[in-house]
C-alpha positions as CSV (number, residue, x, y, z in Angstrom):
1,M,-20.6,-6.6,2.2
2,I,-20.2,-6.4,-1.6
3,V,-18.0,-9.0,-3.3
4,M,-17.1,-8.5,-7.0
5,L,-15.0,-11.1,-8.6
6,L,-13.5,-11.0,-12.1
7,H,-14.5,-7.4,-12.8
8,K,-12.1,-5.1,-14.6
9,L,-10.7,-2.4,-12.4
10,P,-10.7,1.1,-14.1
11,T,-7.3,2.5,-14.8
12,F,-6.3,5.3,-12.4
13,T,-3.0,6.5,-10.9
14,L,-2.4,7.5,-7.2
15,T,0.7,8.4,-5.2
16,D,2.0,5.8,-2.8
17,L,3.4,6.5,0.7
18,K,6.9,7.1,-0.8
19,G,5.6,9.8,-3.2
20,E,5.9,7.5,-6.2
21,P,3.1,7.1,-8.8
22,F,1.1,3.9,-8.6
23,S,-1.2,2.7,-11.4
24,T,-3.9,0.1,-11.3
25,D,-2.4,-1.2,-14.4
26,D,0.5,-2.5,-12.2
27,L,-2.1,-5.0,-10.7
28,L,-2.9,-6.8,-14.0
29,G,-2.6,-10.5,-13.6
30,K,-2.3,-10.3,-9.8
31,K,-4.9,-11.3,-7.2
32,T,-5.9,-8.1,-5.5
33,L,-8.1,-7.0,-2.6
34,I,-9.1,-3.4,-2.6
35,F,-10.7,-2.1,0.6
36,M,-12.2,1.3,0.5
37,W,-13.5,3.0,3.6
38,A,-15.2,6.3,4.3
39,S,-16.5,8.0,7.4
40,W,-19.5,10.2,6.8
């Protein structure tokens, strides 16, 4: 488990499930948990 608190998230944009763009800039000032998972 890796826990990183108070680190700045790089700015990037993805498409949400509705097809709308979503930017990490939208998360500024909000408590956020980002969970990334990969199957090798």
